Residue, then its C-alpha position, 0 to 999 in steps of 0.5 A: x452151361x448157364x442158362x435163364x428161365x426164358x431160354x428154359x421156358x422156350x426149350x421145353x416148349x419145343x421138348x414137348x413136340x419133339x418129345x412126342x414124335x420120337x417115342x423112346x429117344x435117347x438122352x444123347x441124341x436129343x441134348x445134342x439137338x437142342x444144343x445142351x448137356x444132358x445134366x440140363x436136359x434131366x433138369x428139364x425133364x423133371x420139371x416137365x411132369x408138373x406141367x399139364x394141359x392147365x395152369x391149375x392141373x389137370x392130365x399132367x405129362x407122364x414123361x419120365x427116363x431111364x438115363x439112356x432113353x425118354x419115354x412119354x407115357x400119355x402123349x395123347x392126353x392133351x388131345x382126349x379133353x377140350x380145352x377150356x381157359x380160365x379168365x387169366x389163361x385167356x387174358x394172357x393168350x390174348x395179350x400175347x397174340x395181339x403183341x406178336x401180330x404187331x411185330x414187323x416182318x412178320x409174314x402177312x399170312x401168318x399175320x392174318x391167321x393169327x388175327x382169325x385166330x384171336x378173333x375166335x378166342x376173343x368170342x370165346x373169352x366173352x368178359x376176359x376179352x375185354x380185360x386184356x384190351x386194357x393190357x398191352x406188350x411192347x417188343x423191343x427192336x429185337x423182336x423186329x430183328x428177329x422176325x426179319x432173320x426168320x422171314x429171311x430163312x424161310x425165304x431163303x433170302x440175303x440180309x444187309x445189317x448194320x452191326x455194333x461190334x462191342x470189341x471194336x466199339x464200331x458199326x460195320x455194314x455187310x451182307x450176310x447169308x442167315x443159316x439159323x437162329x438160336x438163343x444161348x442167354x441171348x438170341x443169335x443168328x448164324x450167317x455166311x458173312x459176305x464181308x469176312x467170307x466166313x461164318x458168323x454169329x451175330x447178336x440180335x440185340x446189336x443189330x442196329x439197322x436190318x433189310x431183306x434183300x431180293x438176293x437169293x441166300x446161297x451159304x456153302x455147306x456148313x457144318x453146324x457148330x454144337x452148342x452144347x458145351x456153349x457158344x464161344x468154344x476156344x480151340x486148343x490153337x487159339x492164343x493163350x491170355x492170362x488175366x489176374x483178378x482181385x476178389x471183385x474180378x472172380x466172375x470172369x472165371x463164371x463168364x468166360x470159358x477158361x483153361x484153369x483158375x489158380x487161386x491167388x493169395x489175396x482172395x483172387x484168381x489167375x485165369x488162364x483162357x483162349x481166344x482166336x481175337x485176344x484184342x477182343x478182351x481189351x474191353x474186359x481189361x477196361x470193365x475190370x479197372x481195379x479189380x484185375x488186369x491183363x498180364x499175357x500176351x504183353x502186347x494185349x496188356x499194353x494195349x488195354x493199359x493204353x486205352x485206360x489212359x485214353x478213357x481217363x484223359x476224355x474224363x479229365x477233358 
């Protein structure tokens, strides 16, 4: 599953705490808990031994694996020496702390605790605190949505969303009972949707408006999905879609889970994939343009072609 540096950093910070509390944890169990493959976990473990109590060295983490279990040989090393921060480290912490304290939806108790910790750090940082005051970070809207969802989960409260669906190119209003937050490339909330009476996954950067409601969140018992194979996991019974792309459309095979990708004489691919909602791929047909076309099912192919004609006509007007 594709990942990025931000996802990996978040995961590795959590991984340190997780492994410290579970000596000898099994590789398979840890990978499943973090929703990643065992190969991705091993890649993280290759990086962790280069981390320590300071950006400039110090006691490095002594973590290794025999392929079955993970061992941390010096889990208490970070506690043996007092923490010392360089000027740039203190500046980074202060800028981040001030930014997080401005997040909308942050619980007031957490905000006050963060402000108290920031004040202590400012006093200890001395001149570095003055330098940090000239820097600022502004979170985009996803930060506020994240804080509201996190609060709703902690307080077991229902949410009202105005949500943009790119597949239908429309905004819908719905009430949901949030279940969990997770990150797979983007940040998502998994929730029980009261509009569709089913489990749904919402991407936070597509939430146009959010409100915490007074109603208690009460989703039905749901078995959490294993995300190690990715967010989209087509089922065998889902309808089959065939997309033929030229060399400029080969990226489709990298971004969409598929059953097969057959090479074509012109350097393109014939990609066969499955989706519970074939109509959601109509926008893919528009995005491909001259680099590809949907061939099966015919209804979807005709729908994508009609949408392209309408788009061209709009440009003509």
